[in-house]
N, C-alpha and C positions, 0 to 999 in steps of 0.2 A: 197738367198734361199727363203725368204719370198715372193719375187716377183714371183718366179716360182710357189709357192704354190697358191698365189692369182690368177695367170693366169690359173692354172689347175682348181681351184674352179670355176672361172668365166666361163671357157669353159664348165665345167661339168653342170653348171646351164643352159647355153644356150642349151646344148645337152638335158638336162632334160626337158626343155620347149618344145623342138622339139618333144621329145618322148611322152610328155603328149598330144600334139596336135594330134599325130598319134593315141594314145589310144582313144581320143574323136572321131576321124574320122576313126575308124577301118574299116568301110565299104567303105570308099573312096579309090580311086586309090592310088597306092604308090606315094610318093613324090620323084620326080626325082632330084637327087643332083649330081653335078659335083664337085669333091674335088681336088684341085691343091695344092700339097705339095712339099717340098724339099726332097732330098734323105735321107731315114731313117738311112743310114750309117754315116750321118753327126755327130750325137752325140747320147748319150743315151736318152736325152730329145726327140730328133726328132723321134727316134725309138719308144719310148713309145707313142708319139703323134700319129704317123701313126697307130700303133696297136690299140689305143683307137678309132680312127675314124673308122677303119674297124670293130671294135666290136659294135659300136653304129649304124652306118648307114647300117643296114642289112634289108633284106626282112622281117624278123620276126618283126622288129621294124617299118615296114611300108615304107621303103625306097627302091628306085631303084637307087643305087649309082654307080657312075663310078669314078675311082681314076686315077689321073695322077701324076706320080713322075717326076718332071721337075726341074732340078737343075739350069737352066738359065732362064733369063727373056724371051728370044725369044721363048723357048720351052713352058714356062708357058702361054704366050699370044696365042700361037698356040693351046694349050690345051683348053684355055678359049673359043676360037672361035669354036672349035669342040663341046664343050658343048652347046654353043649358037645354033649352027646348029642342034644339037640333040634335042633341045627344052627342056632342063632341067628346073626345077622350081627355083632352087637355085644353085649358085656357091659359094664355100668356097675357099678362097685363103690365102696361106702363101707365100707372095711375095719374090722373089729372089732379086728384086730391087725396090726402092721406086718410081721411075719415069717410064714413058712410058705406063701407064695403062689407060689414059683418053679415048682413042678411043675405046678400047675393052669394057671398063666399060659402056661407052655411048651406045654401041651396045647392051649390056646385058640389060640395063635399057629400051631401046626402044623396046626390045623383051619381056619386062615384066618379066625379070629374076632378082630375088633378089640376091644381093651379100653380103656375110659376109667375113670380113677380120679376120684372126686369127693369133696370134703370131707376125706378122710383119705388120707395117703400110704401106700405100701407100700414096704418095702425089698427091691428086686429090681433086676435088670438093666433099665435104662430101655427097652431094645428090646422088652420084653414087654408094653408098653402104648403106645397111640397118643398119649394126652395125659393130663395130671393137672390138674384144676381144684381146688386145695386151698388151705387157709389156711397161713400161716407160723406154726406152732404155737410154735416156739422164740421168735419175736419177741413173740407174745402173752405168754409167760412173762416175758420181759425187761421188757415194758411193765408188767406187774403188779408186779414187783419194784421197778421205778423209781417207780411210784406209791406203794408202801409206804414206800420210802426218803424220798420227798418229805414224808412226815408228820413226819420228824425226831423219832421217838420215842427214849426212853432205852433201851428194850429192845423186842425183837420176839419174842413168843411165838406161834408160828404153828400153827394148826390147818389142815392142808392137806387139803382135800377134793378128791380127784382124780376124773377120769372113769373110763371103762372101762380097766382095767389092760391094758397092752400095746398100747394104741391109739396112733396118731400124736399124737392130741390130748393124751393123758395123758403120754406120754414128752416131747414137745416143750415143753409148758407147764410141766413139773416141773423141767427142767434148770436154769434160771436160779435158781429158789428153792433147790434143793439146793446149788448152787454157792455161793450167798450165805450159806446157813446154815453151810457148811463153812469159809468164808473169814472170817466176821465173828462174833466171840463175842457180840455183842449180839443176834444172830439165833439163836433156838432153835426147832427143830421139835418141838413138844409132842406132836403126834400127826398121823398121816396115814392116809388110807384112802379108799374110794370113797363116793360119795353114797348108794349103796344100802345 
């Protein structure tokens, strides 16, 4: 819960900085932003995140924002290329998968478009994005394993429900559990899969 609060606070600070830039440049043209997010039906967190982005990136706040809800990497890459072709100033991305972004982020950089990652990390050269406001998914997995260990059970038969396969959340949160199951014979992965 603390991680989510920190993420929300960090994102709020980034959004506040953007809003203050708009206030200073009130006479300037609207900042064109393309926002790529996951399906808001994914979770209560995602729904709140999408609603917050819609509330902040408004014409009244100095933005000309376009939103793309894209649940898969291929659709997200397509949306990013559309935003690049539209000549946005910035692209914000909550990536469905950690890999496959190098080419499109290079295209954005070459076009002079700044990229911000939020919620989920992408594996790429850090020079391809301006900032990343993300959770420490590996730490979340370690915390979950530590909590389970604190129960001091004789045996752990784990049903591992994962998030979107290939995402930073799924990979990061799974590492500690997989390592524990491999290292400790008391821990057995009975089954794993996605919530869908």
